[in-house]
HTML snippet that shows the backbone in 3Dmol.js (N, CA, C, O; Angstrom):
<script src="https://3Dmol.org/build/3Dmol-min.js"></script>
<div id="view" style="width:600px;height:400px;position:relative"></div>
<script>
const pdb = `
ATOM      1  N   UNK A   1      28.543  -1.852   4.967  1.00  0.00           N
ATOM      2  CA  UNK A   1      27.904  -1.332   3.765  1.00  0.00           C
ATOM      3  C   UNK A   1      26.636  -2.149   3.493  1.00  0.00           C
ATOM      4  O   UNK A   1      26.669  -3.379   3.545  1.00  0.00           O
ATOM      5  N   UNK A   2      25.536  -1.480   3.209  1.00  0.00           N
ATOM      6  CA  UNK A   2      24.273  -2.175   2.957  1.00  0.00           C
ATOM      7  C   UNK A   2      24.313  -2.895   1.612  1.00  0.00           C
ATOM      8  O   UNK A   2      25.107  -2.560   0.732  1.00  0.00           O
ATOM      9  N   UNK A   3      23.449  -3.881   1.476  1.00  0.00           N
ATOM     10  CA  UNK A   3      23.361  -4.616   0.212  1.00  0.00           C
ATOM     11  C   UNK A   3      23.050  -3.675  -0.941  1.00  0.00           C
ATOM     12  O   UNK A   3      23.640  -3.779  -2.016  1.00  0.00           O
ATOM     13  N   UNK A   4      22.111  -2.746  -0.707  1.00  0.00           N
ATOM     14  CA  UNK A   4      21.726  -1.802  -1.755  1.00  0.00           C
ATOM     15  C   UNK A   4      22.929  -0.991  -2.226  1.00  0.00           C
ATOM     16  O   UNK A   4      23.165  -0.854  -3.426  1.00  0.00           O
ATOM     17  N   UNK A   5      23.684  -0.454  -1.270  1.00  0.00           N
ATOM     18  CA  UNK A   5      24.845   0.371  -1.609  1.00  0.00           C
ATOM     19  C   UNK A   5      25.874  -0.439  -2.369  1.00  0.00           C
ATOM     20  O   UNK A   5      26.478   0.048  -3.326  1.00  0.00           O
ATOM     21  N   UNK A   6      26.072  -1.667  -1.944  1.00  0.00           N
ATOM     22  CA  UNK A   6      27.042  -2.528  -2.622  1.00  0.00           C
ATOM     23  C   UNK A   6      26.597  -2.848  -4.045  1.00  0.00           C
ATOM     24  O   UNK A   6      27.406  -2.818  -4.972  1.00  0.00           O
ATOM     25  N   UNK A   7      25.326  -3.152  -4.217  1.00  0.00           N
ATOM     26  CA  UNK A   7      24.803  -3.453  -5.555  1.00  0.00           C
ATOM     27  C   UNK A   7      24.883  -2.222  -6.448  1.00  0.00           C
ATOM     28  O   UNK A   7      25.250  -2.322  -7.618  1.00  0.00           O
ATOM     29  N   UNK A   8      24.538  -1.059  -5.897  1.00  0.00           N
ATOM     30  CA  UNK A   8      24.617   0.176  -6.672  1.00  0.00           C
ATOM     31  C   UNK A   8      26.053   0.449  -7.120  1.00  0.00           C
ATOM     32  O   UNK A   8      26.291   0.857  -8.257  1.00  0.00           O
ATOM     33  N   UNK A   9      26.993   0.222  -6.227  1.00  0.00           N
ATOM     34  CA  UNK A   9      28.400   0.416  -6.566  1.00  0.00           C
ATOM     35  C   UNK A   9      28.799  -0.518  -7.711  1.00  0.00           C
ATOM     36  O   UNK A   9      29.494  -0.113  -8.642  1.00  0.00           O
ATOM     37  N   UNK A  10      28.349  -1.774  -7.627  1.00  0.00           N
ATOM     38  CA  UNK A  10      28.664  -2.731  -8.694  1.00  0.00           C
ATOM     39  C   UNK A  10      27.983  -2.337 -10.000  1.00  0.00           C
ATOM     40  O   UNK A  10      28.568  -2.492 -11.072  1.00  0.00           O
ATOM     41  N   UNK A  11      26.757  -1.830  -9.922  1.00  0.00           N
ATOM     42  CA  UNK A  11      26.031  -1.437 -11.132  1.00  0.00           C
ATOM     43  C   UNK A  11      26.736  -0.282 -11.839  1.00  0.00           C
ATOM     44  O   UNK A  11      26.731  -0.207 -13.067  1.00  0.00           O
ATOM     45  N   UNK A  12      27.337   0.609 -11.068  1.00  0.00           N
ATOM     46  CA  UNK A  12      28.045   1.743 -11.671  1.00  0.00           C
ATOM     47  C   UNK A  12      29.289   1.297 -12.441  1.00  0.00           C
ATOM     48  O   UNK A  12      29.785   2.018 -13.306  1.00  0.00           O
ATOM     49  N   UNK A  13      29.778   0.123 -12.124  1.00  0.00           N
ATOM     50  CA  UNK A  13      30.957  -0.404 -12.818  1.00  0.00           C
ATOM     51  C   UNK A  13      30.598  -1.094 -14.130  1.00  0.00           C
ATOM     52  O   UNK A  13      31.484  -1.447 -14.908  1.00  0.00           O
ATOM     53  N   UNK A  14      29.301  -1.287 -14.381  1.00  0.00           N
ATOM     54  CA  UNK A  14      28.862  -1.915 -15.619  1.00  0.00           C
ATOM     55  C   UNK A  14      28.897  -0.918 -16.763  1.00  0.00           C
ATOM     56  O   UNK A  14      28.908   0.294 -16.548  1.00  0.00           O
ATOM     57  N   UNK A  15      28.915  -1.437 -17.965  1.00  0.00           N
ATOM     58  CA  UNK A  15      28.809  -0.566 -19.134  1.00  0.00           C
ATOM     59  C   UNK A  15      27.383  -0.028 -19.187  1.00  0.00           C
ATOM     60  O   UNK A  15      26.486  -0.606 -18.573  1.00  0.00           O
ATOM     61  N   UNK A  16      27.157   1.069 -19.910  1.00  0.00           N
ATOM     62  CA  UNK A  16      25.788   1.585 -20.032  1.00  0.00           C
ATOM     63  C   UNK A  16      24.811   0.532 -20.575  1.00  0.00           C
ATOM     64  O   UNK A  16      23.665   0.464 -20.129  1.00  0.00           O
ATOM     65  N   UNK A  17      25.252  -0.271 -21.517  1.00  0.00           N
ATOM     66  CA  UNK A  17      24.398  -1.320 -22.076  1.00  0.00           C
ATOM     67  C   UNK A  17      24.036  -2.347 -21.006  1.00  0.00           C
ATOM     68  O   UNK A  17      22.892  -2.794 -20.922  1.00  0.00           O
ATOM     69  N   UNK A  18      25.028  -2.715 -20.186  1.00  0.00           N
ATOM     70  CA  UNK A  18      24.775  -3.674 -19.106  1.00  0.00           C
ATOM     71  C   UNK A  18      23.854  -3.062 -18.047  1.00  0.00           C
ATOM     72  O   UNK A  18      23.015  -3.759 -17.477  1.00  0.00           O
ATOM     73  N   UNK A  19      24.008  -1.773 -17.787  1.00  0.00           N
ATOM     74  CA  UNK A  19      23.137  -1.099 -16.824  1.00  0.00           C
ATOM     75  C   UNK A  19      21.694  -1.116 -17.310  1.00  0.00           C
ATOM     76  O   UNK A  19      20.774  -1.370 -16.531  1.00  0.00           O
ATOM     77  N   UNK A  20      21.495  -0.845 -18.601  1.00  0.00           N
ATOM     78  CA  UNK A  20      20.138  -0.875 -19.155  1.00  0.00           C
ATOM     79  C   UNK A  20      19.543  -2.282 -19.086  1.00  0.00           C
ATOM     80  O   UNK A  20      18.363  -2.445 -18.777  1.00  0.00           O
ATOM     81  N   UNK A  21      20.353  -3.287 -19.371  1.00  0.00           N
ATOM     82  CA  UNK A  21      19.874  -4.672 -19.269  1.00  0.00           C
ATOM     83  C   UNK A  21      19.507  -4.995 -17.827  1.00  0.00           C
ATOM     84  O   UNK A  21      18.489  -5.640 -17.574  1.00  0.00           O
ATOM     85  N   UNK A  22      20.327  -4.551 -16.885  1.00  0.00           N
ATOM     86  CA  UNK A  22      20.056  -4.778 -15.467  1.00  0.00           C
ATOM     87  C   UNK A  22      18.744  -4.101 -15.064  1.00  0.00           C
ATOM     88  O   UNK A  22      17.923  -4.691 -14.362  1.00  0.00           O
ATOM     89  N   UNK A  23      18.558  -2.878 -15.509  1.00  0.00           N
ATOM     90  CA  UNK A  23      17.313  -2.154 -15.204  1.00  0.00           C
ATOM     91  C   UNK A  23      16.108  -2.922 -15.725  1.00  0.00           C
ATOM     92  O   UNK A  23      15.122  -3.098 -15.009  1.00  0.00           O
ATOM     93  N   UNK A  24      16.186  -3.375 -16.959  1.00  0.00           N
ATOM     94  CA  UNK A  24      15.074  -4.134 -17.545  1.00  0.00           C
ATOM     95  C   UNK A  24      14.806  -5.414 -16.767  1.00  0.00           C
ATOM     96  O   UNK A  24      13.652  -5.775 -16.535  1.00  0.00           O
ATOM     97  N   UNK A  25      15.873  -6.100 -16.366  1.00  0.00           N
ATOM     98  CA  UNK A  25      15.709  -7.333 -15.597  1.00  0.00           C
ATOM     99  C   UNK A  25      15.097  -7.051 -14.224  1.00  0.00           C
ATOM    100  O   UNK A  25      14.247  -7.810 -13.759  1.00  0.00           O
ATOM    101  N   UNK A  26      15.521  -5.967 -13.576  1.00  0.00           N
ATOM    102  CA  UNK A  26      14.965  -5.606 -12.273  1.00  0.00           C
ATOM    103  C   UNK A  26      13.485  -5.240 -12.384  1.00  0.00           C
ATOM    104  O   UNK A  26      12.685  -5.607 -11.524  1.00  0.00           O
ATOM    105  N   UNK A  27      13.127  -4.518 -13.442  1.00  0.00           N
ATOM    106  CA  UNK A  27      11.727  -4.173 -13.671  1.00  0.00           C
ATOM    107  C   UNK A  27      10.901  -5.440 -13.853  1.00  0.00           C
ATOM    108  O   UNK A  27       9.796  -5.552 -13.322  1.00  0.00           O
ATOM    109  N   UNK A  28      11.437  -6.379 -14.596  1.00  0.00           N
ATOM    110  CA  UNK A  28      10.737  -7.636 -14.832  1.00  0.00           C
ATOM    111  C   UNK A  28      10.523  -8.399 -13.523  1.00  0.00           C
ATOM    112  O   UNK A  28       9.439  -8.929 -13.277  1.00  0.00           O
ATOM    113  N   UNK A  29      11.552  -8.450 -12.695  1.00  0.00           N
ATOM    114  CA  UNK A  29      11.445  -9.134 -11.397  1.00  0.00           C
ATOM    115  C   UNK A  29      10.415  -8.433 -10.520  1.00  0.00           C
ATOM    116  O   UNK A  29       9.560  -9.091  -9.927  1.00  0.00           O
ATOM    117  N   UNK A  30      10.484  -7.113 -10.432  1.00  0.00           N
ATOM    118  CA  UNK A  30       9.558  -6.351  -9.592  1.00  0.00           C
ATOM    119  C   UNK A  30       8.131  -6.500 -10.102  1.00  0.00           C
ATOM    120  O   UNK A  30       7.205  -6.668  -9.308  1.00  0.00           O
ATOM    121  N   UNK A  31       7.944  -6.441 -11.410  1.00  0.00           N
ATOM    122  CA  UNK A  31       6.606  -6.574 -11.990  1.00  0.00           C
ATOM    123  C   UNK A  31       6.012  -7.932 -11.648  1.00  0.00           C
ATOM    124  O   UNK A  31       4.830  -8.032 -11.318  1.00  0.00           O
ATOM    125  N   UNK A  32       6.825  -8.971 -11.726  1.00  0.00           N
ATOM    126  CA  UNK A  32       6.362 -10.323 -11.394  1.00  0.00           C
ATOM    127  C   UNK A  32       5.938 -10.402  -9.929  1.00  0.00           C
ATOM    128  O   UNK A  32       4.922 -11.021  -9.610  1.00  0.00           O
ATOM    129  N   UNK A  33       6.705  -9.783  -9.044  1.00  0.00           N
ATOM    130  CA  UNK A  33       6.378  -9.811  -7.617  1.00  0.00           C
ATOM    131  C   UNK A  33       5.091  -9.047  -7.328  1.00  0.00           C
ATOM    132  O   UNK A  33       4.280  -9.484  -6.511  1.00  0.00           O
ATOM    133  N   UNK A  34       4.901  -7.914  -7.990  1.00  0.00           N
ATOM    134  CA  UNK A  34       3.694  -7.127  -7.781  1.00  0.00           C
ATOM    135  C   UNK A  34       2.477  -7.875  -8.307  1.00  0.00           C
ATOM    136  O   UNK A  34       1.435  -7.903  -7.654  1.00  0.00           O
ATOM    137  N   UNK A  35       2.601  -8.474  -9.466  1.00  0.00           N
ATOM    138  CA  UNK A  35       1.479  -9.189 -10.068  1.00  0.00           C
ATOM    139  C   UNK A  35       1.148 -10.461  -9.291  1.00  0.00           C
ATOM    140  O   UNK A  35       0.015 -10.939  -9.350  1.00  0.00           O
ATOM    141  N   UNK A  36       2.108 -11.010  -8.571  1.00  0.00           N
ATOM    142  CA  UNK A  36       1.890 -12.241  -7.820  1.00  0.00           C
ATOM    143  C   UNK A  36       1.120 -11.986  -6.525  1.00  0.00           C
ATOM    144  O   UNK A  36       0.597 -12.925  -5.925  1.00  0.00           O
ATOM    145  N   UNK A  37       1.045 -10.737  -6.091  1.00  0.00           N
ATOM    146  CA  UNK A  37       0.314 -10.411  -4.875  1.00  0.00           C
ATOM    147  C   UNK A  37      -1.175 -10.645  -5.088  1.00  0.00           C
ATOM    148  O   UNK A  37      -1.712 -10.327  -6.149  1.00  0.00           O
ATOM    149  N   UNK A  38      -1.833 -11.193  -4.091  1.00  0.00           N
ATOM    150  CA  UNK A  38      -3.279 -11.393  -4.243  1.00  0.00           C
ATOM    151  C   UNK A  38      -4.011 -10.055  -4.232  1.00  0.00           C
ATOM    152  O   UNK A  38      -3.648  -9.143  -3.489  1.00  0.00           O
ATOM    153  N   UNK A  39      -5.029  -9.951  -5.049  1.00  0.00           N
ATOM    154  CA  UNK A  39      -5.853  -8.748  -5.082  1.00  0.00           C
ATOM    155  C   UNK A  39      -6.679  -8.698  -3.804  1.00  0.00           C
ATOM    156  O   UNK A  39      -7.117  -9.733  -3.301  1.00  0.00           O
ATOM    157  N   UNK A  40      -6.887  -7.507  -3.285  1.00  0.00           N
ATOM    158  CA  UNK A  40      -7.681  -7.328  -2.077  1.00  0.00           C
ATOM    159  C   UNK A  40      -9.010  -6.702  -2.456  1.00  0.00           C
ATOM    160  O   UNK A  40      -9.117  -6.003  -3.464  1.00  0.00           O
ATOM    161  N   UNK A  41     -10.000  -6.955  -1.657  1.00  0.00           N
ATOM    162  CA  UNK A  41     -11.322  -6.403  -1.898  1.00  0.00           C
ATOM    163  C   UNK A  41     -11.721  -5.506  -0.733  1.00  0.00           C
ATOM    164  O   UNK A  41     -11.436  -5.814   0.425  1.00  0.00           O
ATOM    165  N   UNK A  42     -12.370  -4.415  -1.040  1.00  0.00           N
ATOM    166  CA  UNK A  42     -12.873  -3.511  -0.013  1.00  0.00           C
ATOM    167  C   UNK A  42     -13.877  -4.237   0.875  1.00  0.00           C
ATOM    168  O   UNK A  42     -14.078  -3.864   2.030  1.00  0.00           O
ATOM    169  N   UNK A  43     -14.497  -5.262   0.334  1.00  0.00           N
ATOM    170  CA  UNK A  43     -15.486  -6.013   1.101  1.00  0.00           C
ATOM    171  C   UNK A  43     -14.856  -6.764   2.274  1.00  0.00           C
ATOM    172  O   UNK A  43     -15.566  -7.167   3.196  1.00  0.00           O
ATOM    173  N   UNK A  44     -13.546  -6.956   2.253  1.00  0.00           N
ATOM    174  CA  UNK A  44     -12.869  -7.607   3.380  1.00  0.00           C
ATOM    175  C   UNK A  44     -12.966  -6.767   4.649  1.00  0.00           C
ATOM    176  O   UNK A  44     -12.786  -7.286   5.751  1.00  0.00           O
ATOM    177  N   UNK A  45     -13.247  -5.484   4.504  1.00  0.00           N
ATOM    178  CA  UNK A  45     -13.357  -4.592   5.660  1.00  0.00           C
ATOM    179  C   UNK A  45     -14.755  -4.590   6.271  1.00  0.00           C
ATOM    180  O   UNK A  45     -14.985  -3.944   7.293  1.00  0.00           O
ATOM    181  N   UNK A  46     -15.682  -5.308   5.654  1.00  0.00           N
ATOM    182  CA  UNK A  46     -17.056  -5.330   6.146  1.00  0.00           C
ATOM    183  C   UNK A  46     -17.090  -5.801   7.604  1.00  0.00           C
ATOM    184  O   UNK A  46     -16.521  -6.836   7.952  1.00  0.00           O
ATOM    185  N   UNK A  47     -17.759  -5.029   8.430  1.00  0.00           N
ATOM    186  CA  UNK A  47     -17.913  -5.376   9.836  1.00  0.00           C
ATOM    187  C   UNK A  47     -16.759  -4.945  10.721  1.00  0.00           C
ATOM    188  O   UNK A  47     -16.830  -5.094  11.941  1.00  0.00           O
ATOM    189  N   UNK A  48     -15.711  -4.420  10.139  1.00  0.00           N
ATOM    190  CA  UNK A  48     -14.556  -3.986  10.918  1.00  0.00           C
ATOM    191  C   UNK A  48     -14.940  -2.819  11.820  1.00  0.00           C
ATOM    192  O   UNK A  48     -15.443  -1.803  11.341  1.00  0.00           O
ATOM    193  N   UNK A  49     -14.711  -2.956  13.086  1.00  0.00           N
ATOM    194  CA  UNK A  49     -15.016  -1.894  14.035  1.00  0.00           C
ATOM    195  C   UNK A  49     -16.462  -1.853  14.487  1.00  0.00           C
ATOM    196  O   UNK A  49     -16.877  -0.900  15.147  1.00  0.00           O
ATOM    197  N   UNK A  50     -17.238  -2.876  14.141  1.00  0.00           N
ATOM    198  CA  UNK A  50     -18.664  -2.839  14.490  1.00  0.00           C
ATOM    199  C   UNK A  50     -18.893  -2.806  15.995  1.00  0.00           C
ATOM    200  O   UNK A  50     -19.929  -2.329  16.460  1.00  0.00           O
ATOM    201  N   UNK A  51     -17.925  -3.315  16.758  1.00  0.00           N
ATOM    202  CA  UNK A  51     -18.091  -3.303  18.216  1.00  0.00           C
ATOM    203  C   UNK A  51     -18.106  -1.884  18.772  1.00  0.00           C
ATOM    204  O   UNK A  51     -18.657  -1.645  19.847  1.00  0.00           O
ATOM    205  N   UNK A  52     -17.509  -0.949  18.054  1.00  0.00           N
ATOM    206  CA  UNK A  52     -17.493   0.449  18.489  1.00  0.00           C
ATOM    207  C   UNK A  52     -18.912   1.024  18.484  1.00  0.00           C
ATOM    208  O   UNK A  52     -19.241   1.865  19.320  1.00  0.00           O
ATOM    209  N   UNK A  53     -19.742   0.582  17.559  1.00  0.00           N
ATOM    210  CA  UNK A  53     -21.089   1.129  17.381  1.00  0.00           C
ATOM    211  C   UNK A  53     -22.161   0.263  18.041  1.00  0.00           C
ATOM    212  O   UNK A  53     -23.352   0.528  17.878  1.00  0.00           O
ATOM    213  N   UNK A  54     -21.760  -0.757  18.774  1.00  0.00           N
ATOM    214  CA  UNK A  54     -22.679  -1.752  19.321  1.00  0.00           C
ATOM    215  C   UNK A  54     -23.853  -1.142  20.089  1.00  0.00           C
ATOM    216  O   UNK A  54     -25.000  -1.498  19.819  1.00  0.00           O
ATOM    217  N   UNK A  55     -23.608  -0.256  21.015  1.00  0.00           N
ATOM    218  CA  UNK A  55     -24.669   0.287  21.869  1.00  0.00           C
ATOM    219  C   UNK A  55     -25.072   1.710  21.489  1.00  0.00           C
ATOM    220  O   UNK A  55     -25.588   2.454  22.323  1.00  0.00           O
ATOM    221  N   UNK A  56     -24.840   2.085  20.243  1.00  0.00           N
ATOM    222  CA  UNK A  56     -25.147   3.451  19.810  1.00  0.00           C
ATOM    223  C   UNK A  56     -26.305   3.425  18.827  1.00  0.00           C
ATOM    224  O   UNK A  56     -26.288   2.688  17.841  1.00  0.00           O
ATOM    225  N   UNK A  57     -27.305   4.237  19.108  1.00  0.00           N
ATOM    226  CA  UNK A  57     -28.439   4.373  18.202  1.00  0.00           C
ATOM    227  C   UNK A  57     -28.005   5.257  17.034  1.00  0.00           C
ATOM    228  O   UNK A  57     -27.602   6.403  17.234  1.00  0.00           O
ATOM    229  N   UNK A  58     -28.087   4.724  15.822  1.00  0.00           N
ATOM    230  CA  UNK A  58     -27.589   5.425  14.641  1.00  0.00           C
ATOM    231  C   UNK A  58     -28.288   6.763  14.428  1.00  0.00           C
ATOM    232  O   UNK A  58     -27.630   7.766  14.153  1.00  0.00           O
ATOM    233  N   UNK A  59     -29.604   6.791  14.550  1.00  0.00           N
ATOM    234  CA  UNK A  59     -30.334   8.031  14.306  1.00  0.00           C
ATOM    235  C   UNK A  59     -29.998   9.078  15.367  1.00  0.00           C
ATOM    236  O   UNK A  59     -29.846  10.257  15.047  1.00  0.00           O
ATOM    237  N   UNK A  60     -29.882   8.662  16.608  1.00  0.00           N
ATOM    238  CA  UNK A  60     -29.523   9.592  17.676  1.00  0.00           C
ATOM    239  C   UNK A  60     -28.122  10.158  17.431  1.00  0.00           C
ATOM    240  O   UNK A  60     -27.883  11.345  17.652  1.00  0.00           O
ATOM    241  N   UNK A  61     -27.218   9.324  16.986  1.00  0.00           N
ATOM    242  CA  UNK A  61     -25.856   9.780  16.686  1.00  0.00           C
ATOM    243  C   UNK A  61     -25.877  10.842  15.584  1.00  0.00           C
ATOM    244  O   UNK A  61     -25.234  11.884  15.703  1.00  0.00           O
ATOM    245  N   UNK A  62     -26.614  10.569  14.525  1.00  0.00           N
ATOM    246  CA  UNK A  62     -26.714  11.507  13.407  1.00  0.00           C
ATOM    247  C   UNK A  62     -27.326  12.825  13.883  1.00  0.00           C
ATOM    248  O   UNK A  62     -26.855  13.902  13.518  1.00  0.00           O
ATOM    249  N   UNK A  63     -28.368  12.733  14.692  1.00  0.00           N
ATOM    250  CA  UNK A  63     -29.010  13.953  15.208  1.00  0.00           C
ATOM    251  C   UNK A  63     -28.019  14.788  16.035  1.00  0.00           C
ATOM    252  O   UNK A  63     -27.971  16.010  15.897  1.00  0.00           O
ATOM    253  N   UNK A  64     -27.237  14.130  16.886  1.00  0.00           N
ATOM    254  CA  UNK A  64     -26.245  14.838  17.701  1.00  0.00           C
ATOM    255  C   UNK A  64     -25.181  15.504  16.827  1.00  0.00           C
ATOM    256  O   UNK A  64     -24.761  16.631  17.093  1.00  0.00           O
ATOM    257  N   UNK A  65     -24.754  14.798  15.790  1.00  0.00           N
ATOM    258  CA  UNK A  65     -23.753  15.377  14.887  1.00  0.00           C
ATOM    259  C   UNK A  65     -24.316  16.602  14.176  1.00  0.00           C
ATOM    260  O   UNK A  65     -23.643  17.627  14.064  1.00  0.00           O
ATOM    261  N   UNK A  66     -25.537  16.493  13.703  1.00  0.00           N
ATOM    262  CA  UNK A  66     -26.159  17.626  13.001  1.00  0.00           C
ATOM    263  C   UNK A  66     -26.328  18.813  13.937  1.00  0.00           C
ATOM    264  O   UNK A  66     -26.110  19.959  13.544  1.00  0.00           O
ATOM    265  N   UNK A  67     -26.716  18.535  15.177  1.00  0.00           N
ATOM    266  CA  UNK A  67     -26.869  19.614  16.159  1.00  0.00           C
ATOM    267  C   UNK A  67     -25.538  20.308  16.427  1.00  0.00           C
ATOM    268  O   UNK A  67     -25.505  21.518  16.652  1.00  0.00           O
ATOM    269  N   UNK A  68     -24.454  19.564  16.407  1.00  0.00           N
ATOM    270  CA  UNK A  68     -23.133  20.159  16.676  1.00  0.00           C
ATOM    271  C   UNK A  68     -22.682  21.080  15.550  1.00  0.00           C
ATOM    272  O   UNK A  68     -21.866  21.973  15.778  1.00  0.00           O
ATOM    273  N   UNK A  69     -23.199  20.878  14.335  1.00  0.00           N
ATOM    274  CA  UNK A  69     -22.825  21.726  13.216  1.00  0.00           C
ATOM    275  C   UNK A  69     -23.387  23.143  13.402  1.00  0.00           C
ATOM    276  O   UNK A  69     -22.788  24.119  12.950  1.00  0.00           O
ATOM    277  N   UNK A  70     -24.514  23.243  14.054  1.00  0.00           N
ATOM    278  CA  UNK A  70     -25.163  24.531  14.214  1.00  0.00           C
ATOM    279  C   UNK A  70     -24.584  25.357  15.362  1.00  0.00           C
ATOM    280  O   UNK A  70     -24.962  26.513  15.555  1.00  0.00           O
ATOM    281  N   UNK A  71     -23.685  24.772  16.105  1.00  0.00           N
ATOM    282  CA  UNK A  71     -23.050  25.509  17.182  1.00  0.00           C
ATOM    283  C   UNK A  71     -23.878  25.455  18.374  1.00  0.00           C
ATOM    284  O   UNK A  71     -23.514  26.022  19.405  1.00  0.00           O
TER     285      UNK A  71
END
`;
const viewer = $3Dmol.createViewer("view");
viewer.addModel(pdb, "pdb");
viewer.setStyle({}, {cartoon: {color: "spectrum"}});
viewer.zoomTo();
viewer.render();
</script>
C-alpha cells in the first residue's frame, strides 16, 4: 500500500473537525514549500540554443521563411 493511500485511509478515520484541521495544516506546509522555491527569471534562458544559429544568416533565414509562406 502506498504512503498516500495509507494516509488517506487514516484521514478518513478522523472526525470532520480533525479532517479540516489536517487540510489546513497540509495547505500551510505546501504553501511554505512553494514559497521557499527560488523565483526563476526568463533571462536565465538568454543564449540557450545559440549554437543552433551559429552559421545561419538571420536575414537569409527570414527571407526563406517568408518565401515558404507564399507557396
